[in-house]
C-alpha positions in Angstrom: -5.9 25.8 -25.9 -3.7 22.6 -24.6 -4.5 19.4 -25.8 -6.2 17.4 -23.4 -3.9 15.1 -21.0 -3.7 11.3 -21.8 -5.5 9.2 -19.2 -3.3 7.9 -16.0 -3.1 4.3 -17.3 0.5 3.3 -16.7 1.6 0.6 -14.3 3.0 3.8 -12.0 -0.1 5.3 -12.2 -2.5 2.3 -11.4 0.0 1.5 -8.1 -0.5 5.4 -6.8 -4.3 5.1 -7.4 -4.7 1.8 -5.8 -2.6 2.8 -3.1 -4.6 6.1 -2.9 -8.2 4.6 -2.8 -6.8 1.8 -0.1 -5.3 4.7 2.2 -8.4 6.9 1.7 -10.4 4.2 2.9 -8.1 3.3 5.8 -8.1 6.8 7.1 -11.9 7.1 7.0 -12.2 4.0 9.2 -9.1 4.5 11.5 -8.2 8.1 13.3 -4.6 6.4 14.0 -3.9 6.7 10.2 -5.4 10.2 9.2 -2.1 12.0 10.2 0.3 8.9 8.7 2.1 9.9 5.3 1.9 7.1 3.3 4.8 6.8 0.7 5.9 5.2 -2.4 9.6 4.2 -3.0 10.7 1.8 -5.8 12.9 -0.3 -3.8 14.2 -0.7 -0.2 17.7 0.5 0.5 17.8 -1.8 3.9 17.8 -5.6 4.2 15.7 -7.2 6.5 17.5 -10.6 6.4 14.1 -12.9 5.8 13.5 -11.8 2.6 12.6 -8.5 0.3 10.3 -6.1 2.3 7.2 -5.0 0.6 6.8 -1.9 3.2 8.4 -0.4 5.9 6.5 1.2 9.1 8.1 4.3 10.7 5.8 5.2 13.6 8.4 8.0 15.0 8.3 9.8 11.8 4.5 8.9 11.3 5.4 7.1 8.1 4.6 4.0 6.1 6.9 3.4 2.7 5.3 0.9 0.4 7.9 -0.4 -2.2 6.5 -0.7 -5.4 8.8 -3.1 -7.5 8.8 -5.9 -4.9 5.2 -5.7 -4.5 4.1 -5.8 -8.4 7.1 -8.1 -9.5 7.1 -11.1 -6.8 3.9 -12.1 -7.5 3.5 -16.0 -7.8 3.7 -17.2 -11.4 0.5 -17.3 -13.3 -0.6 -14.4 -11.0 1.0 -11.4 -12.9 -2.0 -9.7 -14.4 -3.9 -6.4 -13.8 -6.2 -7.9 -11.1 -3.7 -9.7 -9.0 -1.3 -6.7 -8.8 -4.3 -4.6 -7.7 -4.9 -7.1 -4.8 -1.0 -7.4 -3.8 -1.2 -3.5 -3.9 -3.9 -3.6 -1.6 -2.9 -6.3 0.6 0.2 -4.4 1.1 -1.5 -1.3 2.2 -3.6 -3.3 4.7 -0.7 -5.2 6.1 1.4 -2.3 6.3 -1.5 -0.2 8.1 -2.1 -3.0 10.4 1.4 -3.3 11.9 1.3 0.5 12.3 -1.7 0.4 14.3 -0.8 -3.0 15.8 -3.7 -5.3 14.4 -4.1 -7.8 12.1 -5.0 -6.9 8.6 -8.4 -8.3 8.4 -9.0 -6.3 11.8 -9.1 -3.0 9.5 -12.7 -3.6 8.0 -15.5 -1.3 8.8 -16.8 -3.7 11.7 -13.6 -3.8 13.5 -14.0 -1.3 16.1 -16.8 -2.6 17.4 -15.1 -5.7 18.5 
């Protein structure tokens, strides 16, 4: 018998789990996001000219890429703890998804379709 696997508790694991749960929620609420691939990359390979991007939306390829290092590391001083990192990850997922569907992030809530 194999020994039990350690729990998923590394920074990358927590990032992936947070992204996955936010994406699962959004896919359940927005049909337009069901076929979209949400990917995680360490750093962007392109320059936007207005700062380091946190995500990239590619509607033609039905893909959203989230950049882990900038999302986690560019938090304001004093906000670099587990709770703020989770909020930053969820915020990036919602902002990227909102950009993909042409909405504002706060419009992606459960009652947004009725507006």
